C-alpha positions as CSV (number, residue, x, y, z in Angstrom):
1,M,-22.1,19.8,-13.5
2,K,-23.9,16.4,-14.2
3,I,-21.0,14.1,-12.7
4,I,-21.0,10.5,-12.5
5,V,-18.5,8.1,-10.9
6,L,-18.0,4.5,-11.3
7,V,-17.0,3.3,-8.1
8,K,-16.2,-0.9,-7.4
9,Q,-16.5,-2.5,-4.1
10,V,-13.2,-4.7,-4.0
11,P,-11.8,-7.5,-1.7
12,N,-9.1,-6.8,0.8
13,T,-6.6,-8.2,-1.0
14,S,-4.5,-9.4,1.5
15,E,-7.7,-12.3,1.7
16,I,-8.5,-12.9,-2.0
17,K,-9.5,-16.6,-2.5
18,I,-10.7,-18.0,-5.7
19,D,-13.3,-20.3,-6.3
20,K,-11.8,-23.7,-8.0
21,L,-14.6,-24.6,-10.0
22,T,-15.4,-20.9,-12.2
23,N,-12.0,-19.3,-11.6
24,T,-14.0,-16.4,-10.1
25,L,-13.0,-14.3,-6.9
26,I,-14.9,-15.8,-3.8
27,R,-16.4,-12.7,-2.7
28,K,-18.5,-13.4,0.6
29,G,-17.1,-13.3,3.5
30,V,-14.1,-11.3,2.6
31,E,-13.6,-7.7,4.0
32,S,-14.5,-5.4,1.4
33,I,-13.0,-2.0,0.5
34,I,-14.1,0.8,-1.9
35,N,-11.1,0.8,-4.8
36,P,-8.3,3.5,-4.2
37,D,-8.7,4.6,-8.0
38,D,-12.4,5.0,-7.6
39,L,-12.2,7.0,-4.2
40,A,-9.9,9.5,-5.8
41,G,-12.3,9.9,-8.3
42,V,-15.2,10.8,-6.2
43,E,-13.1,12.8,-4.1
44,E,-12.5,14.7,-7.5
45,A,-16.0,14.9,-8.3
46,L,-17.0,16.5,-5.2
47,K,-14.0,19.3,-5.4
48,L,-15.9,19.8,-8.7
49,K,-19.1,20.3,-7.3
50,S,-18.0,22.4,-4.9
51,R,-16.5,24.8,-6.9
52,Y,-19.3,24.7,-9.9
53,G,-22.1,23.3,-8.4
54,G,-24.5,20.6,-10.0
55,T,-25.0,17.0,-8.6
56,V,-22.2,13.5,-8.0
57,T,-24.0,10.0,-8.8
58,C,-22.1,7.2,-8.6
59,V,-22.7,3.8,-10.3
60,T,-21.7,0.7,-9.1
61,M,-22.0,-2.8,-10.6
62,G,-21.6,-5.9,-8.0
63,P,-23.4,-8.2,-5.2
64,F,-26.0,-6.8,-2.9
65,Q,-23.6,-6.5,0.0
66,A,-22.3,-3.1,-2.2
67,E,-25.2,-0.9,-0.3
68,S,-22.1,-0.5,2.6
69,M,-20.3,0.9,0.7
70,I,-23.0,3.3,-0.6
71,R,-24.0,4.2,2.0
72,T,-20.0,5.5,3.4
73,L,-20.3,7.5,-0.2
74,Y,-23.6,9.2,1.1
75,G,-21.6,10.0,3.9
76,L,-18.8,11.6,2.1
77,G,-21.4,13.6,0.0
78,V,-22.5,11.7,-3.0
79,D,-26.2,13.0,-3.7
80,H,-27.6,9.8,-6.1
81,A,-26.3,6.3,-6.4
82,Y,-27.6,3.2,-8.7
83,L,-26.1,-0.7,-7.3
84,I,-26.3,-2.5,-10.8
85,S,-27.0,-5.9,-9.6
86,D,-28.6,-9.3,-10.5
87,P,-27.4,-12.7,-10.8
88,K,-27.4,-12.9,-15.0
89,F,-24.2,-10.2,-14.5
90,A,-22.7,-12.8,-12.3
91,G,-19.1,-13.5,-13.7
92,S,-18.4,-10.5,-16.2
93,D,-14.9,-9.9,-17.2
94,T,-14.0,-6.2,-18.1
95,Y,-15.6,-6.4,-21.7
96,A,-18.9,-7.6,-20.5
97,T,-18.8,-5.4,-17.5
98,S,-18.1,-2.5,-19.9
99,T,-21.2,-3.6,-21.7
100,I,-23.3,-3.3,-19.1
101,L,-22.1,-0.1,-17.5
102,S,-22.5,1.4,-20.8
103,S,-25.8,0.3,-21.9
104,F,-27.1,1.4,-18.4
105,L,-25.2,4.8,-18.5
106,K,-26.7,5.9,-21.6
107,T,-30.4,6.3,-19.8
108,L,-28.7,8.7,-17.6
109,E,-27.5,12.6,-18.3
110,Y,-24.1,13.1,-17.5
111,D,-21.5,16.2,-18.5
112,L,-18.4,14.0,-16.8
113,I,-17.9,10.4,-16.2
114,I,-15.1,9.9,-13.8
115,A,-13.6,6.3,-13.9
116,G,-10.8,4.8,-11.2
117,Y,-7.9,3.9,-13.3
118,Q,-7.9,0.6,-12.2
119,A,-9.2,-1.9,-9.5
120,I,-6.9,-3.6,-7.1
121,D,-8.5,-7.3,-7.9
122,G,-7.8,-6.8,-11.1
123,D,-5.3,-4.3,-12.2
124,T,-6.4,-4.4,-16.0
125,A,-7.3,-0.7,-16.4
126,Q,-9.9,-1.6,-19.1
127,V,-12.9,-0.7,-17.7
128,G,-13.5,3.0,-18.4
129,P,-11.8,3.2,-21.8
130,Q,-13.7,0.5,-22.6
131,V,-17.0,2.3,-21.6
132,A,-15.9,6.0,-23.5
133,E,-15.5,3.9,-26.4
134,M,-18.6,2.2,-26.1
135,L,-20.4,5.5,-25.5
136,E,-18.1,7.1,-28.2
137,L,-16.8,9.7,-26.1
138,P,-14.0,11.8,-25.6
139,Q,-11.4,10.1,-22.7
140,V,-8.1,11.2,-20.7
141,G,-6.3,8.2,-18.6
142,H,-4.3,8.0,-15.8
143,L,-4.9,11.7,-14.8
144,H,-2.4,13.3,-12.0
145,A,-4.8,16.6,-11.6
146,I,-8.0,18.1,-12.6
147,C,-7.4,21.7,-12.8
148,G,-10.5,23.6,-13.7
149,Y,-13.5,23.7,-15.9
150,Q,-14.9,26.5,-18.3
151,D,-17.2,26.9,-20.9
152,G,-18.0,23.2,-21.2
153,V,-14.0,22.2,-21.7
154,L,-12.6,20.1,-18.5
155,Q,-8.8,21.3,-18.2
156,V,-6.4,18.1,-16.6
157,E,-3.3,16.8,-16.0
158,R,-2.2,13.4,-17.4
159,E,0.8,11.9,-15.7
160,D,2.8,9.9,-18.5
161,E,5.9,8.1,-18.1
162,T,8.2,10.4,-18.0
163,E,6.2,14.0,-17.7
164,I,2.7,15.8,-16.8
165,L,0.3,16.5,-20.1
166,T,-2.1,19.6,-19.8
167,I,-4.6,18.4,-21.9
168,D,-8.4,20.9,-22.6
169,V,-11.1,17.9,-22.9
170,R,-14.9,18.9,-24.0
171,L,-17.7,18.0,-22.4
172,P,-19.2,15.7,-22.4
173,A,-16.2,13.0,-21.6
174,L,-14.6,10.3,-19.1
175,V,-11.5,10.7,-17.6
176,T,-9.3,8.1,-15.2
177,T,-8.2,9.1,-11.7
178,L,-5.4,7.9,-9.6
179,R,-5.4,7.2,-6.1
180,R,-2.1,9.6,-5.3
181,M,-3.9,12.5,-6.6
182,N,-5.5,13.3,-3.8
183,T,-6.6,12.4,-0.3
184,P,-10.0,11.7,0.1
185,R,-12.0,13.8,2.6
186,L,-13.7,11.9,5.8
187,M,-17.2,11.2,6.0
188,N,-19.3,14.7,7.8
189,A,-21.2,14.2,10.6
190,W,-24.8,15.2,9.1
191,D,-24.0,13.6,5.7
192,A,-23.3,10.3,8.0
193,F,-26.5,10.5,10.0
194,R,-28.6,10.8,6.5
195,A,-26.4,8.0,4.7
196,T,-28.3,5.3,7.1
197,S,-31.8,6.2,5.7
198,K,-31.0,8.0,2.2
199,P,-32.5,5.4,-0.9
200,F,-30.7,3.7,-3.5
201,T,-31.8,2.5,-6.9
202,L,-31.4,-1.0,-7.4
203,V,-31.1,-2.0,-11.3
204,R,-32.0,-5.3,-12.2
205,F,-31.2,-7.0,-15.5
206,G,-34.6,-5.9,-17.8
207,D,-34.4,-2.2,-16.2
208,F,-32.4,-1.3,-19.2
209,P,-31.4,-2.3,-22.3
210,V,-28.7,-4.9,-22.7
211,N,-28.0,-7.9,-24.6
212,E,-28.0,-10.6,-22.8
213,L,-25.3,-12.7,-25.1
214,K,-22.6,-10.2,-24.2
215,I,-23.1,-10.4,-20.3
216,G,-22.3,-12.7,-17.7
217,L,-19.9,-15.6,-17.3
218,K,-21.2,-16.8,-20.5
219,G,-21.2,-13.8,-22.6
220,S,-17.4,-13.1,-21.2
221,P,-14.7,-13.6,-24.3
222,T,-12.2,-13.6,-21.4
223,Q,-11.9,-17.4,-20.1
224,V,-9.9,-18.2,-16.9
225,S,-8.5,-21.6,-17.9
226,K,-6.5,-22.5,-14.5
227,T,-5.4,-20.2,-11.2
228,Y,-2.3,-21.1,-9.2
229,T,-0.5,-19.4,-6.2
230,K,3.2,-18.6,-7.5
231,V,5.7,-19.5,-5.1
232,L,8.9,-17.3,-4.9
233,V,11.9,-19.0,-4.6
234,Q,15.2,-17.7,-4.2
235,K,17.7,-18.6,-6.6
236,A,20.7,-15.8,-6.5
237,P,23.2,-16.9,-3.5
238,I,23.4,-14.2,-1.3
239,E,27.2,-12.4,-0.5
240,K,28.5,-11.0,2.5
241,V,31.1,-8.4,1.5
242,D,32.8,-5.3,1.8
243,A,31.7,-2.1,-0.8
244,K,35.0,-2.3,-2.8
245,E,34.7,-6.1,-3.3
246,A,31.2,-5.9,-3.9
247,S,31.6,-3.2,-6.7
248,K,33.7,-5.9,-8.5
249,K,31.4,-8.4,-8.6
250,I,28.5,-6.0,-9.7
251,L,31.1,-5.0,-12.5
252,A,31.9,-8.4,-13.1
253,L,28.3,-9.0,-13.9
254,L,27.8,-6.0,-16.1
255,Y,30.3,-6.4,-18.4
256,P,29.3,-9.0,-20.8
257,Y,26.1,-6.8,-21.7
258,L,28.1,-3.5,-22.0
259,G,30.7,-5.3,-24.0
260,V,33.6,-4.9,-22.2
261,K,36.2,-7.5,-21.7
């Protein structure tokens, strides 16, 4: 099975800074981590490789500093990695990012694409589904588990608001993973040693066909007009009362909404 995992290096959310001119994230000098939902996808891919054979390839888009993340992924057991990086791609919103990723993925062979459900620096959960649509692939999102694979069909469990759904999806397909579905493995010594010198492929603009008018900041339909830090202000008073008195006050507040006088 040829598996591709879309992985993103994200800034530590406790240290996010915004460029006031472009309204984009400032990543330089900020601690970066592997997006947790994506890391869960890498773990699921490596499990599938162990059970059914094949290869795991990671594709990431971002600045060249993402090389450090690729070294970590190699240490976990990933076979190949591509870093899509070019100034023309900078400032891309989710639609432009999906356009770039799907255009590049058309140049690769795959049976399954795994993407994290959402990135902690954006929380949009849009890239995975958009890539699936652009590649015209069946998709299953918000996975609870990957159960098995047989005769070209992947069986998965999807986490819904009220239940767990078991779904069979024929490959090729795209699925999105949740961080809580597994515990990512640690690097083993041999893979960690090889990771320091293992090559990856740097992909620039012009290395694959993509519409220049639909990428980057200018090609992004989503434009951020203003960013600000919301100040939390306590509006409700704090009352210290015993349990009996507290229950009476709560009921009094609820009565108008329950139609009780």
